[in-house]
C-alpha positions as CSV (number, residue, x, y, z in Angstrom):
1,X,-8.4,71.0,9.3
2,X,-11.0,69.5,6.8
3,X,-12.1,66.2,7.0
4,X,-11.1,63.9,4.5
5,X,-13.9,61.9,2.8
6,X,-13.6,58.9,0.5
7,X,-16.0,58.1,-1.8
8,X,-16.4,54.8,-3.5
9,X,-18.1,54.2,-6.9
10,X,-20.6,51.2,-7.2
11,X,-17.9,49.6,-9.8
12,X,-15.1,50.2,-7.1
13,X,-17.0,48.4,-4.5
14,X,-17.8,45.5,-6.8
15,X,-14.1,45.2,-7.6
16,X,-13.4,45.2,-4.2
17,X,-15.7,42.3,-3.2
18,X,-14.3,40.5,-6.2
19,X,-10.9,40.5,-5.1
20,X,-11.8,39.5,-1.6
21,X,-13.9,36.7,-2.7
22,X,-10.6,35.8,-5.0
23,X,-8.3,35.8,-1.9
24,X,-10.5,33.7,-0.1
25,X,-11.0,31.1,-3.0
26,X,-7.2,31.1,-3.5
27,X,-6.7,30.4,0.5
28,X,-9.2,27.8,0.5
29,X,-7.6,26.0,-2.7
30,X,-4.4,26.2,-1.1
31,X,-5.5,24.5,2.2
32,X,-7.4,21.8,0.3
33,X,-4.7,20.9,-2.0
34,X,-1.5,21.1,0.3
35,X,-1.2,18.1,2.6
36,X,-1.5,18.6,6.2
37,X,1.5,17.6,8.1
38,X,1.5,16.7,11.8
39,X,4.6,17.1,14.0
40,X,3.4,14.6,16.4
41,X,0.0,12.7,17.1
42,X,-1.9,11.8,19.8
43,X,-5.5,10.5,20.6
44,X,-6.6,13.9,20.5
45,X,-4.7,15.1,17.2
46,X,-4.6,11.9,15.2
47,X,-3.3,11.7,11.9
48,X,-6.5,9.9,10.8
49,X,-9.9,10.5,12.3
50,X,-12.2,8.1,10.7
51,X,-15.9,8.3,10.2
52,X,-17.5,5.5,12.3
53,X,-20.1,2.8,11.6
54,X,-19.0,2.7,8.0
55,X,-17.8,-1.2,8.2
56,X,-19.0,-2.6,4.6
57,X,-19.2,-6.1,3.0
58,X,-16.1,-6.6,0.7
59,X,-15.3,-2.7,1.6
60,X,-18.2,-2.1,-0.9
61,X,-21.5,-2.6,0.3
62,X,-23.1,-1.0,3.5
63,X,-24.2,-3.0,6.4
64,X,-26.9,-3.0,8.8
65,X,-26.9,-3.0,11.8
66,X,-23.1,-1.9,12.4
67,X,-23.0,-3.2,15.9
68,X,-21.7,-6.7,15.4
69,X,-18.9,-4.8,13.3
70,X,-17.9,-2.3,16.0
71,X,-14.2,-4.4,17.1
72,X,-13.1,-3.3,13.4
73,X,-14.8,-0.2,13.2
74,X,-12.0,2.3,13.2
75,X,-12.0,5.5,15.2
76,X,-8.6,7.1,14.8
77,X,-5.1,6.5,14.3
78,X,-1.9,8.7,15.3
79,X,1.9,8.3,15.2
80,X,4.3,9.8,17.8
81,X,8.1,9.3,19.3
82,X,9.7,9.5,22.6
83,X,12.8,11.5,23.0
84,X,14.3,8.8,25.1
85,X,13.8,6.4,22.5
86,X,14.5,8.0,19.5
87,X,15.3,5.1,17.3
88,X,11.6,3.7,17.4
89,X,8.2,5.0,15.8
90,X,5.0,4.4,17.7
91,X,1.9,4.0,16.0
92,X,-1.6,3.4,17.5
93,X,-5.1,2.4,16.1
94,X,-8.1,2.8,17.8
95,X,-11.5,1.0,17.1
96,X,-15.0,1.2,18.7
97,X,-14.9,-1.8,20.9
98,X,-11.9,-4.0,20.6
99,X,-12.1,-7.5,21.4
100,X,-9.1,-9.9,22.5
101,X,-9.9,-12.7,21.6
102,X,-12.6,-12.4,18.8
103,X,-15.4,-14.7,18.9
104,X,-15.5,-15.9,15.4
105,X,-13.4,-14.4,13.1
106,X,-9.9,-13.6,12.3
107,X,-9.7,-9.8,12.8
108,X,-6.8,-8.0,10.9
109,X,-5.6,-4.7,12.0
110,X,-3.0,-2.4,9.7
111,X,-1.6,1.0,9.5
112,X,-0.2,1.8,6.0
113,X,2.1,4.5,5.0
114,X,5.1,5.7,2.7
115,X,8.6,6.9,3.1
116,X,10.7,7.5,0.0
117,X,8.6,5.9,-2.4
118,X,8.4,2.7,-0.4
119,X,5.5,1.3,1.1
120,X,5.3,0.0,4.9
121,X,2.8,-1.1,7.2
122,X,2.2,-2.4,11.0
123,X,0.1,-5.1,11.2
124,X,-1.4,-7.8,13.6
125,X,-4.5,-10.2,13.8
126,X,-6.8,-11.4,16.8
127,X,-8.1,-14.6,16.5
128,X,-10.6,-16.7,18.6
129,X,-7.6,-18.3,20.1
130,X,-6.0,-14.9,20.8
131,X,-3.6,-12.5,19.0
132,X,-0.6,-12.9,16.7
133,X,2.4,-10.9,17.3
134,X,2.6,-7.1,16.6
135,X,4.7,-7.0,13.4
136,X,5.7,-4.4,10.8
137,X,8.1,-3.9,7.5
138,X,8.4,-2.9,4.0
139,X,5.7,-4.2,1.3
140,X,6.7,-5.3,-2.2
141,X,5.8,-3.2,-5.2
142,X,2.9,-4.9,-6.1
143,X,1.6,-4.9,-2.3
144,X,1.1,-8.5,-2.0
145,X,3.5,-9.5,0.8
146,X,6.3,-8.0,3.0
147,X,10.0,-7.6,1.5
148,X,11.0,-8.0,5.2
149,X,9.2,-7.4,8.5
150,X,10.1,-7.5,12.0
151,X,8.4,-8.4,15.2
152,X,7.3,-5.3,17.5
153,X,6.9,-4.7,20.9
154,X,3.8,-2.9,21.8
155,X,0.4,-3.5,23.3
156,X,-3.1,-4.8,22.4
157,X,-5.2,-2.6,25.1
158,X,-8.9,-4.1,24.8
159,X,-9.9,-1.8,27.7
160,X,-9.2,1.5,25.8
161,X,-9.7,-0.3,22.4
162,X,-6.2,0.8,21.2
163,X,-3.5,-1.2,19.5
164,X,0.1,0.3,19.7
165,X,2.9,-0.9,17.7
166,X,6.5,0.3,18.9
167,X,8.6,-0.1,15.6
168,X,12.6,-0.2,15.0
169,X,13.1,2.9,12.5
170,X,15.7,0.7,11.2
171,X,13.0,-2.1,10.1
172,X,11.2,0.6,8.1
173,X,13.7,2.6,6.0
174,X,15.5,4.8,8.7
175,X,13.4,7.9,8.5
176,X,15.5,10.8,9.7
177,X,14.7,13.8,11.6
178,X,12.6,16.2,9.5
179,X,11.5,13.6,7.1
180,X,7.8,13.0,6.3
181,X,5.8,10.0,6.2
182,X,3.0,10.1,3.5
183,X,0.3,8.5,2.5
184,X,-0.8,7.1,6.1
185,X,-4.0,5.0,6.0
186,X,-5.5,2.3,8.4
187,X,-7.8,-0.5,7.5
188,X,-9.2,-3.4,9.2
189,X,-11.0,-6.5,7.9
190,X,-12.6,-9.9,9.1
191,X,-12.2,-13.2,7.7
192,X,-12.9,-16.7,8.6
193,X,-9.6,-18.3,10.1
194,X,-7.7,-20.5,8.1
195,X,-8.4,-24.1,8.3
196,X,-12.0,-23.1,8.9
197,X,-14.8,-25.0,6.1
198,X,-15.5,-21.5,4.7
199,X,-12.9,-20.1,2.5
200,X,-10.4,-17.3,4.1
201,X,-11.5,-14.0,2.2
202,X,-11.8,-10.7,3.7
203,X,-15.4,-10.2,4.3
204,X,-16.0,-7.1,6.2
205,X,-13.8,-4.2,5.8
206,X,-13.3,-0.5,7.2
207,X,-11.1,1.5,5.0
208,X,-10.1,5.0,5.7
209,X,-10.5,6.6,2.3
210,X,-13.6,8.7,3.6
211,X,-11.8,9.7,6.6
212,X,-12.9,13.3,8.2
213,X,-9.1,13.8,8.8
214,X,-6.0,12.6,7.2
215,X,-2.3,14.1,7.8
216,X,1.1,13.6,6.8
217,X,3.7,13.0,9.7
218,X,7.2,14.8,10.4
219,X,9.8,12.4,12.1
220,X,10.9,14.3,15.3
221,X,14.1,12.8,16.4
């Protein structure tokens, strides 16, 4: 039996290389453009994995050293559900060194997201006198205030540096099984407490626009 041999011309090889490069570029573009969707997050597989040591003055200007701002320096944020409590959505935010109470400032912790073109957030404040309740709800179209909000169960775990909100789904648009929560972002900031001599403006911020990982979340139950 004769051995079959295949001979490629230099032009054929160039065409093949061009096709391979083209396929690789297309795959890269698809993975970049299409949003990633997580079915369920946890501390090891979060919806947001942020860069650390990136707290900024007014959210714009780098600060050195970063050590004094570790308690608002975002590490990650994740969303999950429990089969035994399908009417609730769980959201957790981890920072580098959570303090409860704070020493001087009003520290604000927030997770934002969108569902069916509406904006929602979960938030809390921690003061030198201790924390506010955890709360969540829908924002107005201008993003200035809540349209409605509820006080949530949850936990401020300073030993593990994690804040967790347990949010009734009926307070955040009743997201149904298989629907997707998008535009998930976290933010923290420090301001002087109301009633202090210095005006209560957001001084130091950590925003997750430069996060290493950002994923949507698909409702499980």
